[in-house]
C-alpha positions in Angstrom: 0.0 0.0 0.0 1.0 3.6 -0.6 1.0 5.9 2.3 -0.5 9.2 1.0 0.9 11.1 4.0 4.4 9.9 3.6 5.7 13.0 1.6 4.9 15.3 4.6 7.8 15.9 6.9 7.5 17.2 10.5 7.6 20.9 9.6 5.0 20.3 6.9 2.6 18.8 9.5 3.0 21.9 11.7 2.2 24.2 8.8 -0.8 22.1 7.8 -2.1 22.1 11.4 -1.7 25.9 11.7 -3.5 26.4 8.4 -6.3 24.1 9.5 -6.7 25.8 12.8 -6.8 29.2 11.1 -9.5 28.0 8.7 -11.5 26.5 11.6 -11.2 29.8 13.6 -12.3 31.9 10.7 -15.3 29.6 10.0 -16.4 29.8 13.7 -16.0 33.6 13.6 -18.0 33.8 10.4 -20.8 31.7 11.8 -21.0 33.8 15.0 -21.1 37.0 12.9 -23.9 35.6 10.8 -25.9 34.7 13.9 -25.4 38.0 15.6 -26.0 40.3 12.6 -29.6 41.6 12.6 -31.6 40.9 9.4 -33.2 44.3 9.3 -31.3 47.6 9.1 -31.3 49.5 12.4 -32.9 52.6 10.8 -36.5 51.3 10.4 -38.2 53.9 12.5 -41.5 55.5 11.4 -39.7 58.9 10.8 -37.2 57.3 8.4 -40.1 55.5 6.6 -41.9 58.8 6.2 -38.8 60.5 4.9 -38.4 57.8 2.3 -42.0 58.0 1.3 -41.9 61.8 0.9 -38.7 61.5 -1.2 -40.4 58.9 -3.4 -43.4 61.1 -3.9 -41.2 64.1 -4.8 -39.4 62.0 -7.3 -42.7 60.7 -8.8 -44.0 64.3 -9.1 -40.8 65.4 -10.9 -41.1 62.5 -13.3 -44.8 63.2 -13.9 -44.0 66.9 -14.6 -41.2 65.9 -17.0 -43.6 63.6 -18.9 -46.2 66.3 -19.1 -43.6 68.7 -20.4 -42.5 66.2 -23.1 -46.1 65.8 -24.1 -46.7 69.5 -24.2 -49.0 69.6 -21.2 -46.5 71.3 -18.9 -47.5 73.9 -16.4 -46.1 77.2 -17.6 -45.5 78.4 -14.1 -43.0 75.8 -13.0 -39.6 76.0 -14.6 -37.6 73.6 -12.4 -37.9 70.4 -14.4 -34.2 69.6 -14.1 
């Protein structure tokens, strides 16, 4: 029979064990971070939600005004379609 571990000398074993320990440690740290990380972002308050909704409405209004301007139905008073 051929021993597949025969080519490894004593210093190679130590290197192999250090690499294996490092990989195991990084795996454990990764699993712990995955468990401790919250799934939702921390900024989910009602105020932040209202700010996002207001921003989306302003953006929708701007797009609507631009489409109206392209179609020739623009309001002559508003000039800020940029």
